[in-house]
All heavy atoms as a GROMACS GRO file, in nm:
protein
  595
    1MET      N    1  -1.036   0.955   0.432
    1MET     CA    2  -1.059   0.840   0.333
    1MET      C    3  -0.987   0.873   0.202
    1MET      O    4  -0.982   0.972   0.155
    1MET     CB    5  -1.209   0.835   0.296
    1MET     CG    6  -1.245   0.734   0.190
    1MET     SD    7  -1.417   0.708   0.190
    1MET     CE    8  -1.428   0.540   0.246
    2LEU      N    9  -0.909   0.770   0.161
    2LEU     CA   10  -0.830   0.777   0.050
    2LEU      C   11  -0.915   0.756  -0.082
    2LEU      O   12  -1.006   0.660  -0.072
    2LEU     CB   13  -0.720   0.682   0.047
    2LEU     CG   14  -0.619   0.708   0.171
    2LEU    CD1   15  -0.524   0.589   0.187
    2LEU    CD2   16  -0.531   0.831   0.134
    3VAL      N   17  -0.880   0.807  -0.207
    3VAL     CA   18  -0.939   0.778  -0.326
    3VAL      C   19  -0.829   0.732  -0.422
    3VAL      O   20  -0.712   0.767  -0.401
    3VAL     CB   21  -1.013   0.902  -0.385
    3VAL    CG1   22  -1.127   0.940  -0.278
    3VAL    CG2   23  -0.926   1.021  -0.393
    4LYS      N   24  -0.869   0.667  -0.528
    4LYS     CA   25  -0.774   0.610  -0.627
    4LYS      C   26  -0.688   0.727  -0.677
    4LYS      O   27  -0.735   0.831  -0.706
    4LYS     CB   28  -0.850   0.553  -0.740
    4LYS     CG   29  -0.753   0.490  -0.836
    4LYS     CD   30  -0.844   0.419  -0.948
    4LYS     CE   31  -0.750   0.344  -1.048
    4LYS     NZ   32  -0.824   0.263  -1.146
    5GLY      N   33  -0.562   0.697  -0.681
    5GLY     CA   34  -0.458   0.803  -0.731
    5GLY      C   35  -0.390   0.883  -0.627
    5GLY      O   36  -0.302   0.949  -0.648
    6ASP      N   37  -0.443   0.870  -0.488
    6ASP     CA   38  -0.370   0.949  -0.390
    6ASP      C   39  -0.238   0.903  -0.373
    6ASP      O   40  -0.202   0.779  -0.370
    6ASP     CB   41  -0.451   0.931  -0.259
    6ASP     CG   42  -0.570   1.024  -0.246
    6ASP    OD1   43  -0.584   1.120  -0.338
    6ASP    OD2   44  -0.658   0.997  -0.152
    7LEU      N   45  -0.140   0.996  -0.332
    7LEU     CA   46  -0.010   0.970  -0.296
    7LEU      C   47   0.003   0.931  -0.157
    7LEU      O   48  -0.061   0.999  -0.074
    7LEU     CB   49   0.082   1.088  -0.330
    7LEU     CG   50   0.241   1.070  -0.303
    7LEU    CD1   51   0.282   0.969  -0.409
    7LEU    CD2   52   0.295   1.207  -0.323
    8ILE      N   53   0.060   0.805  -0.134
    8ILE     CA   54   0.067   0.756   0.007
    8ILE      C   55   0.206   0.744   0.047
    8ILE      O   56   0.296   0.723  -0.027
    8ILE     CB   57  -0.009   0.624   0.025
    8ILE    CG1   58   0.040   0.531  -0.072
    8ILE    CG2   59  -0.158   0.656   0.006
    8ILE    CD1   60  -0.006   0.385  -0.027
    9ARG      N   61   0.232   0.736   0.191
    9ARG     CA   62   0.366   0.710   0.239
    9ARG      C   63   0.351   0.580   0.311
    9ARG      O   64   0.267   0.554   0.390
    9ARG     CB   65   0.405   0.816   0.332
    9ARG     CG   66   0.534   0.800   0.393
    9ARG     CD   67   0.564   0.899   0.505
    9ARG     NE   68   0.696   0.874   0.570
    9ARG     CZ   69   0.714   0.778   0.663
    9ARG    NH1   70   0.607   0.711   0.717
    9ARG    NH2   71   0.830   0.766   0.718
   10VAL      N   72   0.450   0.486   0.284
   10VAL     CA   73   0.463   0.356   0.343
   10VAL      C   74   0.588   0.352   0.423
   10VAL      O   75   0.700   0.365   0.366
   10VAL     CB   76   0.459   0.252   0.234
   10VAL    CG1   77   0.471   0.108   0.305
   10VAL    CG2   78   0.330   0.243   0.145
   11PRO      N   79   0.592   0.344   0.555
   11PRO     CA   80   0.702   0.342   0.637
   11PRO      C   81   0.794   0.218   0.612
   11PRO      O   82   0.750   0.123   0.564
   11PRO     CB   83   0.653   0.344   0.778
   11PRO     CG   84   0.511   0.311   0.776
   11PRO     CD   85   0.466   0.330   0.630
   12ALA      N   86   0.920   0.227   0.655
   12ALA     CA   87   1.012   0.118   0.649
   12ALA      C   88   0.960   0.008   0.735
   12ALA      O   89   0.886   0.024   0.827
   12ALA     CB   90   1.146   0.160   0.704
   13ASN      N   91   0.993  -0.123   0.708
   13ASN     CA   92   0.959  -0.237   0.776
   13ASN      C   93   0.808  -0.274   0.770
   13ASN      O   94   0.757  -0.327   0.855
   13ASN     CB   95   1.007  -0.247   0.921
   13ASN     CG   96   1.158  -0.236   0.927
   13ASN    OD1   97   1.234  -0.297   0.851
   13ASN    ND2   98   1.213  -0.146   1.025
   14THR      N   99   0.738  -0.222   0.660
   14THR     CA  100   0.605  -0.264   0.638
   14THR      C  101   0.594  -0.385   0.554
   14THR      O  102   0.671  -0.397   0.457
   14THR     CB  103   0.525  -0.148   0.572
   14THR    OG1  104   0.542  -0.031   0.655
   14THR    CG2  105   0.388  -0.175   0.543
   15CYS      N  106   0.516  -0.484   0.586
   15CYS     CA  107   0.485  -0.613   0.520
   15CYS      C  108   0.391  -0.579   0.398
   15CYS      O  109   0.279  -0.520   0.424
   15CYS     CB  110   0.437  -0.714   0.608
   15CYS     SG  111   0.416  -0.873   0.523
   16LEU      N  112   0.442  -0.603   0.274
   16LEU     CA  113   0.361  -0.600   0.158
   16LEU      C  114   0.336  -0.743   0.102
   16LEU      O  115   0.421  -0.823   0.111
   16LEU     CB  116   0.442  -0.523   0.048
   16LEU     CG  117   0.509  -0.391   0.074
   16LEU    CD1  118   0.595  -0.340  -0.036
   16LEU    CD2  119   0.399  -0.292   0.108
   17THR      N  120   0.210  -0.768   0.062
   17THR     CA  121   0.182  -0.908   0.019
   17THR      C  122   0.111  -0.902  -0.119
   17THR      O  123   0.048  -0.795  -0.157
   17THR     CB  124   0.072  -0.974   0.115
   17THR    OG1  125  -0.040  -0.900   0.123
   17THR    CG2  126   0.138  -0.987   0.247
   18GLN      N  127   0.127  -1.010  -0.190
   18GLN     CA  128   0.066  -1.017  -0.326
   18GLN      C  129  -0.002  -1.153  -0.318
   18GLN      O  130   0.069  -1.252  -0.283
   18GLN     CB  131   0.170  -1.014  -0.440
   18GLN     CG  132   0.226  -0.892  -0.470
   18GLN     CD  133   0.323  -0.907  -0.585
   18GLN    OE1  134   0.385  -0.995  -0.610
   18GLN    NE2  135   0.320  -0.787  -0.667
   19ARG      N  136  -0.130  -1.153  -0.364
   19ARG     CA  137  -0.195  -1.282  -0.390
   19ARG      C  138  -0.170  -1.338  -0.513
   19ARG      O  139  -0.190  -1.282  -0.620
   19ARG     CB  140  -0.352  -1.254  -0.376
   19ARG     CG  141  -0.438  -1.369  -0.360
   19ARG     CD  142  -0.422  -1.434  -0.220
   19ARG     NE  143  -0.502  -1.550  -0.210
   19ARG     CZ  144  -0.564  -1.590  -0.108
   19ARG    NH1  145  -0.547  -1.513   0.004
   19ARG    NH2  146  -0.637  -1.687  -0.106
   20GLN      N  147  -0.111  -1.459  -0.523
   20GLN     CA  148  -0.079  -1.522  -0.653
   20GLN      C  149  -0.205  -1.572  -0.712
   20GLN      O  150  -0.213  -1.555  -0.833
   20GLN     CB  151   0.016  -1.646  -0.617
   20GLN     CG  152   0.144  -1.606  -0.543
   20GLN     CD  153   0.215  -1.492  -0.634
   20GLN    OE1  154   0.246  -1.531  -0.745
   20GLN    NE2  155   0.242  -1.380  -0.572
   21SER      N  156  -0.288  -1.644  -0.643
   21SER     CA  157  -0.416  -1.690  -0.693
   21SER      C  158  -0.499  -1.737  -0.587
   21SER      O  159  -0.452  -1.755  -0.482
   21SER     CB  160  -0.397  -1.799  -0.810
   21SER     OG  161  -0.366  -1.921  -0.751
   22GLU      N  162  -0.622  -1.767  -0.614
   22GLU     CA  163  -0.717  -1.812  -0.504
   22GLU      C  164  -0.675  -1.948  -0.456
   22GLU      O  165  -0.705  -1.988  -0.352
   22GLU     CB  166  -0.855  -1.812  -0.558
   22GLU     CG  167  -0.920  -1.685  -0.590
   22GLU     CD  168  -0.924  -1.595  -0.463
   22GLU    OE1  169  -0.952  -1.653  -0.356
   22GLU    OE2  170  -0.893  -1.475  -0.473
   23LEU      N  171  -0.597  -2.027  -0.540
   23LEU     CA  172  -0.551  -2.165  -0.512
   23LEU      C  173  -0.431  -2.168  -0.428
   23LEU      O  174  -0.399  -2.264  -0.356
   23LEU     CB  175  -0.533  -2.244  -0.636
   23LEU     CG  176  -0.650  -2.255  -0.725
   23LEU    CD1  177  -0.610  -2.333  -0.855
   23LEU    CD2  178  -0.762  -2.338  -0.662
   24HIS      N  179  -0.351  -2.060  -0.418
   24HIS     CA  180  -0.227  -2.063  -0.334
   24HIS      C  181  -0.261  -2.051  -0.190
   24HIS      O  182  -0.342  -1.962  -0.157
   24HIS     CB  183  -0.139  -1.956  -0.380
   24HIS     CG  184  -0.065  -1.985  -0.502
   24HIS    ND1  185  -0.114  -1.956  -0.626
   24HIS    CD2  186   0.062  -2.031  -0.541
   24HIS    CE1  187  -0.025  -1.998  -0.732
   24HIS    NE2  188   0.070  -2.038  -0.666
   25MET      N  189  -0.189  -2.113  -0.100
   25MET     CA  190  -0.214  -2.107   0.046
   25MET      C  191  -0.131  -1.992   0.098
   25MET      O  192  -0.152  -1.938   0.201
   25MET     CB  193  -0.178  -2.247   0.108
   25MET     CG  194  -0.259  -2.353   0.073
   25MET     SD  195  -0.424  -2.342   0.149
   25MET     CE  196  -0.386  -2.373   0.305
   26ILE      N  197  -0.005  -1.978   0.029
   26ILE     CA  198   0.089  -1.874   0.075
   26ILE      C  199   0.092  -1.754  -0.022
   26ILE      O  200   0.118  -1.781  -0.132
   26ILE     CB  201   0.226  -1.934   0.101
   26ILE    CG1  202   0.209  -2.052   0.216
   26ILE    CG2  203   0.315  -1.835   0.150
   26ILE    CD1  204   0.324  -2.129   0.230
   27ASP      N  205   0.090  -1.639   0.028
   27ASP     CA  206   0.111  -1.516  -0.056
   27ASP      C  207   0.258  -1.488  -0.069
   27ASP      O  208   0.338  -1.514   0.012
   27ASP     CB  209   0.042  -1.400   0.008
   27ASP     CG  210  -0.119  -1.412   0.012
   27ASP    OD1  211  -0.170  -1.496  -0.067
   27ASP    OD2  212  -0.180  -1.346   0.094
   28ARG      N  213   0.288  -1.417  -0.169
   28ARG     CA  214   0.419  -1.356  -0.189
   28ARG      C  215   0.429  -1.239  -0.087
   28ARG      O  216   0.329  -1.145  -0.096
   28ARG     CB  217   0.445  -1.315  -0.331
   28ARG     CG  218   0.577  -1.260  -0.352
   28ARG     CD  219   0.605  -1.210  -0.497
   28ARG     NE  220   0.606  -1.335  -0.582
   28ARG     CZ  221   0.606  -1.344  -0.717
   28ARG    NH1  222   0.581  -1.221  -0.777
   28ARG    NH2  223   0.605  -1.446  -0.780
   29TYR      N  224   0.541  -1.213  -0.029
   29TYR     CA  225   0.546  -1.090   0.058
   29TYR      C  226   0.694  -1.041   0.053
   29TYR      O  227   0.782  -1.110   0.006
   29TYR     CB  228   0.506  -1.139   0.213
   29TYR     CG  229   0.608  -1.221   0.279
   29TYR    CD1  230   0.710  -1.172   0.354
   29TYR    CD2  231   0.604  -1.361   0.251
   29TYR    CE1  232   0.809  -1.251   0.404
   29TYR    CE2  233   0.701  -1.449   0.322
   29TYR     CZ  234   0.794  -1.383   0.398
   29TYR     OH  235   0.887  -1.466   0.463
   30GLN      N  236   0.704  -0.918   0.099
   30GLN     CA  237   0.828  -0.855   0.111
   30GLN      C  238   0.813  -0.739   0.213
   30GLN      O  239   0.700  -0.685   0.230
   30GLN     CB  240   0.893  -0.806  -0.014
   30GLN     CG  241   0.867  -0.668  -0.059
   30GLN     CD  242   0.929  -0.630  -0.193
   30GLN    OE1  243   0.944  -0.705  -0.287
   30GLN    NE2  244   0.967  -0.508  -0.198
   31TYR      N  245   0.916  -0.701   0.277
   31TYR     CA  246   0.920  -0.585   0.377
   31TYR      C  247   0.988  -0.466   0.309
   31TYR      O  248   1.091  -0.493   0.244
   31TYR     CB  249   0.987  -0.625   0.503
   31TYR     CG  250   0.906  -0.713   0.581
   31TYR    CD1  251   0.904  -0.855   0.571
   31TYR    CD2  252   0.820  -0.674   0.682
   31TYR    CE1  253   0.824  -0.938   0.641
   31TYR    CE2  254   0.737  -0.754   0.756
   31TYR     CZ  255   0.748  -0.886   0.740
   31TYR     OH  256   0.670  -0.972   0.823
   32THR      N  257   0.942  -0.350   0.334
   32THR     CA  258   1.005  -0.227   0.281
   32THR      C  259   1.136  -0.213   0.364
   32THR      O  260   1.127  -0.221   0.483
   32THR     CB  261   0.911  -0.109   0.283
   32THR    OG1  262   0.869  -0.085   0.423
   32THR    CG2  263   0.804  -0.125   0.195
   33SER      N  264   1.244  -0.163   0.293
   33SER     CA  265   1.360  -0.136   0.366
   33SER      C  266   1.378   0.004   0.399
   33SER      O  267   1.460   0.033   0.486
   33SER     CB  268   1.491  -0.190   0.288
   33SER     OG  269   1.488  -0.114   0.159
   34GLU      N  270   1.301   0.096   0.338
   34GLU     CA  271   1.307   0.237   0.362
   34GLU      C  272   1.170   0.299   0.343
   34GLU      O  273   1.080   0.229   0.277
   34GLU     CB  274   1.417   0.301   0.284
   34GLU     CG  275   1.392   0.274   0.139
   34GLU     CD  276   1.503   0.336   0.057
   34GLU    OE1  277   1.626   0.338   0.103
   34GLU    OE2  278   1.482   0.377  -0.058
   35PRO      N  279   1.138   0.420   0.394
   35PRO     CA  280   1.010   0.472   0.364
   35PRO      C  281   0.988   0.481   0.209
   35PRO      O  282   1.096   0.522   0.140
   35PRO     CB  283   1.019   0.607   0.433
   35PRO     CG  284   1.124   0.591   0.546
   35PRO     CD  285   1.219   0.494   0.484
   36THR      N  286   0.875   0.470   0.161
   36THR     CA  287   0.847   0.460   0.036
   36THR      C  288   0.719   0.546  -0.005
   36THR      O  289   0.626   0.528   0.076
   36THR     CB  290   0.828   0.317  -0.022
   36THR    OG1  291   0.946   0.239   0.015
   36THR    CG2  292   0.824   0.300  -0.176
   37LEU      N  293   0.721   0.605  -0.121
   37LEU     CA  294   0.599   0.669  -0.179
   37LEU      C  295   0.526   0.572  -0.268
   37LEU      O  296   0.596   0.512  -0.352
   37LEU     CB  297   0.634   0.804  -0.233
   37LEU     CG  298   0.671   0.906  -0.128
   37LEU    CD1  299   0.714   1.041  -0.216
   37LEU    CD2  300   0.560   0.938  -0.035
   38GLY      N  301   0.389   0.573  -0.277
   38GLY     CA  302   0.330   0.491  -0.366
   38GLY      C  303   0.190   0.554  -0.395
   38GLY      O  304   0.161   0.663  -0.361
   39ILE      N  305   0.114   0.483  -0.475
   39ILE     CA  306  -0.020   0.530  -0.522
   39ILE      C  307  -0.125   0.439  -0.466
   39ILE      O  308  -0.115   0.318  -0.493
   39ILE     CB  309  -0.031   0.536  -0.674
   39ILE    CG1  310   0.086   0.638  -0.719
   39ILE    CG2  311  -0.156   0.569  -0.722
   39ILE    CD1  312   0.106   0.638  -0.879
   40PHE      N  313  -0.221   0.499  -0.406
   40PHE     CA  314  -0.337   0.423  -0.351
   40PHE      C  315  -0.423   0.373  -0.473
   40PHE      O  316  -0.454   0.464  -0.560
   40PHE     CB  317  -0.426   0.499  -0.257
   40PHE     CG  318  -0.545   0.435  -0.203
   40PHE    CD1  319  -0.542   0.359  -0.100
   40PHE    CD2  320  -0.669   0.464  -0.269
   40PHE    CE1  321  -0.657   0.294  -0.053
   40PHE    CE2  322  -0.774   0.400  -0.222
   40PHE     CZ  323  -0.779   0.313  -0.116
   41ILE      N  324  -0.465   0.253  -0.483
   41ILE     CA  325  -0.555   0.194  -0.585
   41ILE      C  326  -0.696   0.181  -0.534
   41ILE      O  327  -0.794   0.236  -0.592
   41ILE     CB  328  -0.500   0.072  -0.642
   41ILE    CG1  329  -0.352   0.101  -0.693
   41ILE    CG2  330  -0.584   0.014  -0.763
   41ILE    CD1  331  -0.343   0.199  -0.806
   42LYS      N  332  -0.713   0.103  -0.432
   42LYS     CA  333  -0.850   0.077  -0.378
   42LYS      C  334  -0.840  -0.001  -0.242
   42LYS      O  335  -0.738  -0.052  -0.201
   42LYS     CB  336  -0.927  -0.008  -0.482
   42LYS     CG  337  -0.887  -0.159  -0.491
   42LYS     CD  338  -0.971  -0.241  -0.584
   42LYS     CE  339  -0.924  -0.385  -0.586
   42LYS     NZ  340  -1.011  -0.464  -0.670
   43TYR      N  341  -0.951   0.005  -0.178
   43TYR     CA  342  -0.964  -0.072  -0.060
   43TYR      C  343  -1.000  -0.211  -0.089
   43TYR      O  344  -1.096  -0.250  -0.174
   43TYR     CB  345  -1.086  -0.013   0.032
   43TYR     CG  346  -1.062   0.128   0.089
   43TYR    CD1  347  -1.100   0.231   0.023
   43TYR    CD2  348  -0.976   0.136   0.204
   43TYR    CE1  349  -1.069   0.366   0.073
   43TYR    CE2  350  -0.945   0.256   0.250
   43TYR     CZ  351  -0.995   0.374   0.188
   43TYR     OH  352  -0.960   0.504   0.242
   44GLU      N  353  -0.928  -0.309  -0.029
   44GLU     CA  354  -0.948  -0.456  -0.044
   44GLU      C  355  -1.053  -0.498   0.044
   44GLU      O  356  -1.145  -0.574   0.012
   44GLU     CB  357  -0.822  -0.540  -0.045
   44GLU     CG  358  -0.723  -0.517  -0.148
   44GLU     CD  359  -0.776  -0.574  -0.278
   44GLU    OE1  360  -0.835  -0.692  -0.278
   44GLU    OE2  361  -0.761  -0.506  -0.382
   45ASP      N  362  -1.042  -0.464   0.177
   45ASP     CA  363  -1.144  -0.492   0.275
   45ASP      C  364  -1.130  -0.380   0.391
   45ASP      O  365  -1.069  -0.285   0.362
   45ASP     CB  366  -1.140  -0.644   0.326
   45ASP     CG  367  -0.992  -0.669   0.386
   45ASP    OD1  368  -0.938  -0.583   0.442
   45ASP    OD2  369  -0.950  -0.771   0.349
   46ILE      N  370  -1.181  -0.413   0.497
   46ILE     CA  371  -1.178  -0.312   0.616
   46ILE      C  372  -1.039  -0.296   0.655
   46ILE      O  373  -1.013  -0.176   0.699
   46ILE     CB  374  -1.271  -0.366   0.730
   46ILE    CG1  375  -1.415  -0.394   0.691
   46ILE    CG2  376  -1.250  -0.280   0.856
   46ILE    CD1  377  -1.498  -0.447   0.792
   47LYS      N  378  -0.946  -0.376   0.655
   47LYS     CA  379  -0.820  -0.353   0.704
   47LYS      C  380  -0.703  -0.346   0.598
   47LYS      O  381  -0.582  -0.328   0.631
   47LYS     CB  382  -0.777  -0.466   0.806
   47LYS     CG  383  -0.868  -0.464   0.921
   47LYS     CD  384  -0.831  -0.572   1.019
   47LYS     CE  385  -0.915  -0.588   1.144
   47LYS     NZ  386  -0.893  -0.685   1.230
   48THR      N  387  -0.739  -0.375   0.484
   48THR     CA  388  -0.632  -0.375   0.371
   48THR      C  389  -0.659  -0.296   0.246
   48THR      O  390  -0.770  -0.281   0.209
   48THR     CB  391  -0.622  -0.523   0.317
   48THR    OG1  392  -0.624  -0.616   0.428
   48THR    CG2  393  -0.506  -0.552   0.238
   49ALA      N  394  -0.555  -0.245   0.185
   49ALA     CA  395  -0.563  -0.168   0.066
   49ALA      C  396  -0.475  -0.215  -0.042
   49ALA      O  397  -0.366  -0.275  -0.010
   49ALA     CB  398  -0.520  -0.017   0.094
   50LYS      N  399  -0.509  -0.197  -0.169
   50LYS     CA  400  -0.414  -0.229  -0.275
   50LYS      C  401  -0.355  -0.099  -0.317
   50LYS      O  402  -0.411   0.001  -0.336
   50LYS     CB  403  -0.490  -0.289  -0.393
   50LYS     CG  404  -0.406  -0.320  -0.514
   50LYS     CD  405  -0.490  -0.385  -0.610
   50LYS     CE  406  -0.479  -0.526  -0.577
   50LYS     NZ  407  -0.525  -0.617  -0.687
   51VAL      N  408  -0.219  -0.108  -0.327
   51VAL     CA  409  -0.137   0.018  -0.358
   51VAL      C  410  -0.038  -0.020  -0.468
   51VAL      O  411  -0.008  -0.148  -0.505
   51VAL     CB  412  -0.051   0.052  -0.231
   51VAL    CG1  413  -0.148   0.110  -0.128
   51VAL    CG2  414   0.033  -0.042  -0.179
   52PHE      N  415   0.032   0.074  -0.536
   52PHE     CA  416   0.110   0.053  -0.643
   52PHE      C  417   0.244   0.104  -0.588
   52PHE      O  418   0.266   0.234  -0.571
   52PHE     CB  419   0.072   0.125  -0.775
   52PHE     CG  420   0.158   0.101  -0.890
   52PHE    CD1  421   0.152  -0.022  -0.947
   52PHE    CD2  422   0.241   0.196  -0.936
   52PHE    CE1  423   0.229  -0.048  -1.061
   52PHE    CE2  424   0.312   0.168  -1.054
   52PHE     CZ  425   0.310   0.048  -1.106
   53LEU      N  426   0.346   0.013  -0.581
   53LEU     CA  427   0.475   0.054  -0.522
   53LEU      C  428   0.586  -0.006  -0.609
   53LEU      O  429   0.576  -0.137  -0.633
   53LEU     CB  430   0.499   0.010  -0.385
   53LEU     CG  431   0.414   0.069  -0.265
   53LEU    CD1  432   0.437  -0.019  -0.133
   53LEU    CD2  433   0.454   0.206  -0.241
   54ASN      N  434   0.684   0.061  -0.641
   54ASN     CA  435   0.800   0.002  -0.710
   54ASN      C  436   0.757  -0.081  -0.846
   54ASN      O  437   0.804  -0.197  -0.861
   54ASN     CB  438   0.881  -0.091  -0.619
   54ASN     CG  439   0.945  -0.005  -0.497
   54ASN    OD1  440   0.966   0.114  -0.513
   54ASN    ND2  441   0.940  -0.065  -0.382
   55ASN      N  442   0.669  -0.022  -0.912
   55ASN     CA  443   0.620  -0.090  -1.046
   55ASN      C  444   0.546  -0.230  -1.021
   55ASN      O  445   0.531  -0.304  -1.110
   55ASN     CB  446   0.738  -0.116  -1.137
   55ASN     CG  447   0.790   0.019  -1.176
   55ASN    OD1  448   0.734   0.114  -1.211
   55ASN    ND2  449   0.918   0.025  -1.196
   56LYS      N  450   0.488  -0.248  -0.905
   56LYS     CA  451   0.410  -0.364  -0.870
   56LYS      C  452   0.289  -0.325  -0.785
   56LYS      O  453   0.290  -0.226  -0.718
   56LYS     CB  454   0.484  -0.475  -0.801
   56LYS     CG  455   0.601  -0.540  -0.885
   56LYS     CD  456   0.669  -0.638  -0.800
   56LYS     CE  457   0.782  -0.699  -0.895
   56LYS     NZ  458   0.850  -0.798  -0.827
   57TYR      N  459   0.185  -0.414  -0.789
   57TYR     CA  460   0.062  -0.392  -0.705
   57TYR      C  461   0.082  -0.473  -0.579
   57TYR      O  462   0.119  -0.592  -0.586
   57TYR     CB  463  -0.060  -0.434  -0.779
   57TYR     CG  464  -0.100  -0.337  -0.895
   57TYR    CD1  465  -0.060  -0.367  -1.024
   57TYR    CD2  466  -0.170  -0.227  -0.862
   57TYR    CE1  467  -0.095  -0.282  -1.132
   57TYR    CE2  468  -0.204  -0.133  -0.960
   57TYR     CZ  469  -0.166  -0.167  -1.097
   57TYR     OH  470  -0.210  -0.086  -1.199
   58TRP      N  471   0.066  -0.421  -0.472
   58TRP     CA  472   0.072  -0.495  -0.341
   58TRP      C  473  -0.050  -0.468  -0.259
   58TRP      O  474  -0.111  -0.357  -0.275
   58TRP     CB  475   0.198  -0.429  -0.269
   58TRP     CG  476   0.322  -0.461  -0.331
   58TRP    CD1  477   0.396  -0.378  -0.409
   58TRP    CD2  478   0.408  -0.582  -0.326
   58TRP    NE1  479   0.508  -0.435  -0.450
   58TRP    CE2  480   0.523  -0.560  -0.401
   58TRP    CE3  481   0.387  -0.712  -0.248
   58TRP    CZ2  482   0.624  -0.657  -0.410
   58TRP    CZ3  483   0.490  -0.800  -0.273
   58TRP    CH2  484   0.602  -0.776  -0.342
   59ASN      N  485  -0.069  -0.554  -0.158
   59ASN     CA  486  -0.172  -0.528  -0.067
   59ASN      C  487  -0.090  -0.500   0.072
   59ASN      O  488   0.008  -0.557   0.103
   59ASN     CB  489  -0.255  -0.673  -0.028
   59ASN     CG  490  -0.337  -0.691  -0.149
   59ASN    OD1  491  -0.385  -0.608  -0.216
   59ASN    ND2  492  -0.355  -0.823  -0.176
   60VAL      N  493  -0.146  -0.398   0.139
   60VAL     CA  494  -0.081  -0.350   0.264
   60VAL      C  495  -0.194  -0.321   0.366
   60VAL      O  496  -0.312  -0.278   0.334
   60VAL     CB  497   0.001  -0.220   0.232
   60VAL    CG1  498  -0.064  -0.107   0.182
   60VAL    CG2  499   0.089  -0.183   0.345
   61SER      N  500  -0.157  -0.325   0.493
   61SER     CA  501  -0.253  -0.296   0.597
   61SER      C  502  -0.278  -0.143   0.608
   61SER      O  503  -0.191  -0.068   0.583
   61SER     CB  504  -0.182  -0.332   0.735
   61SER     OG  505  -0.265  -0.287   0.841
   62LEU      N  506  -0.411  -0.102   0.615
   62LEU     CA  507  -0.434   0.026   0.621
   62LEU      C  508  -0.368   0.112   0.732
   62LEU      O  509  -0.341   0.221   0.728
   62LEU     CB  510  -0.590   0.048   0.632
   62LEU     CG  511  -0.672   0.026   0.507
   62LEU    CD1  512  -0.819   0.021   0.532
   62LEU    CD2  513  -0.635   0.125   0.395
   63SER      N  514  -0.345   0.043   0.842
   63SER     CA  515  -0.280   0.101   0.958
   63SER      C  516  -0.139   0.139   0.924
   63SER      O  517  -0.074   0.223   1.001
   63SER     CB  518  -0.282   0.020   1.080
   63SER     OG  519  -0.218  -0.106   1.059
   64SER      N  520  -0.070   0.088   0.828
   64SER     CA  521   0.054   0.120   0.780
   64SER      C  522   0.083   0.233   0.696
   64SER      O  523   0.195   0.270   0.674
   64SER     CB  524   0.126  -0.017   0.728
   64SER     OG  525   0.117  -0.119   0.818
   65ILE      N  526  -0.027   0.276   0.624
   65ILE     CA  527  -0.010   0.384   0.532
   65ILE      C  528  -0.071   0.505   0.569
   65ILE      O  529  -0.154   0.514   0.662
   65ILE     CB  530  -0.078   0.330   0.386
   65ILE    CG1  531  -0.224   0.309   0.398
   65ILE    CG2  532   0.006   0.216   0.343
   65ILE    CD1  533  -0.286   0.288   0.268
   66SER      N  534  -0.016   0.620   0.513
   66SER     CA  535  -0.069   0.748   0.543
   66SER      C  536  -0.068   0.832   0.418
   66SER      O  537   0.016   0.810   0.324
   66SER     CB  538   0.012   0.819   0.659
   66SER     OG  539   0.147   0.830   0.616
   67TYR      N  540  -0.165   0.928   0.416
   67TYR     CA  541  -0.162   1.034   0.302
   67TYR      C  542  -0.045   1.105   0.298
   67TYR      O  543   0.003   1.164   0.399
   67TYR     CB  544  -0.297   1.105   0.315
   67TYR     CG  545  -0.320   1.220   0.211
   67TYR    CD1  546  -0.347   1.168   0.089
   67TYR    CD2  547  -0.311   1.344   0.238
   67TYR    CE1  548  -0.372   1.253  -0.025
   67TYR    CE2  549  -0.327   1.437   0.138
   67TYR     CZ  550  -0.365   1.394   0.015
   67TYR     OH  551  -0.382   1.478  -0.097
   68ALA      N  552   0.014   1.121   0.177
   68ALA     CA  553   0.138   1.204   0.157
   68ALA      C  554   0.119   1.332   0.083
   68ALA      O  555   0.206   1.380   0.031
   68ALA     CB  556   0.240   1.110   0.092
   69GLY      N  557  -0.008   1.368   0.059
   69GLY     CA  558  -0.032   1.484  -0.006
   69GLY      C  559   0.025   1.609   0.048
   69GLY      O  560   0.061   1.624   0.176
   70VAL      N  561   0.023   1.714  -0.025
   70VAL     CA  562   0.076   1.845   0.022
   70VAL      C  563  -0.027   1.932   0.079
   70VAL      O  564  -0.135   1.951   0.021
   70VAL     CB  565   0.149   1.922  -0.092
   70VAL    CG1  566   0.198   2.049  -0.042
   70VAL    CG2  567   0.252   1.830  -0.150
   71SER      N  568  -0.006   1.996   0.191
   71SER     CA  569  -0.110   2.091   0.245
   71SER      C  570  -0.098   2.222   0.172
   71SER      O  571   0.016   2.257   0.127
   71SER     CB  572  -0.075   2.113   0.392
   71SER     OG  573  -0.092   1.993   0.469
   72ARG      N  574  -0.202   2.281   0.165
   72ARG     CA  575  -0.205   2.414   0.092
   72ARG      C  576  -0.146   2.532   0.181
   72ARG      O  577  -0.168   2.536   0.303
   72ARG     CB  578  -0.348   2.456   0.061
   72ARG     CG  579  -0.414   2.393  -0.049
   72ARG     CD  580  -0.541   2.461  -0.087
   72ARG     NE  581  -0.640   2.375  -0.141
   72ARG     CZ  582  -0.758   2.407  -0.171
   72ARG    NH1  583  -0.799   2.540  -0.143
   72ARG    NH2  584  -0.836   2.333  -0.225
   73ALA      N  585  -0.066   2.613   0.130
   73ALA     CA  586  -0.015   2.732   0.197
   73ALA      C  587  -0.108   2.841   0.175
   73ALA      O  588  -0.150   2.866   0.058
   73ALA     CB  589   0.131   2.761   0.139
   74SER      N  590  -0.140   2.912   0.284
   74SER     CA  591  -0.234   3.022   0.271
   74SER      C  592  -0.170   3.148   0.312
   74SER      O  593  -0.069   3.171   0.352
   74SER     CB  594  -0.353   3.004   0.351
   74SER     OG  595  -0.352   2.920   0.454
   0.00000   0.00000   0.00000
């Protein structure tokens, strides 16, 4: 389970969406061109998370992101 502030990895060709407002029928979207690191902000619903990538807030599918934290060396 991710918590606010976790470093995440978003793979290439992942669809990122932004909700313009409740009145808009179509969201703004873009696809990542290369793997990107971002910051997890919060869970939006069961399948979607809000993340901070490239100085913007985006919604992304949970199945597309993974934790990018460092494992401890022992």
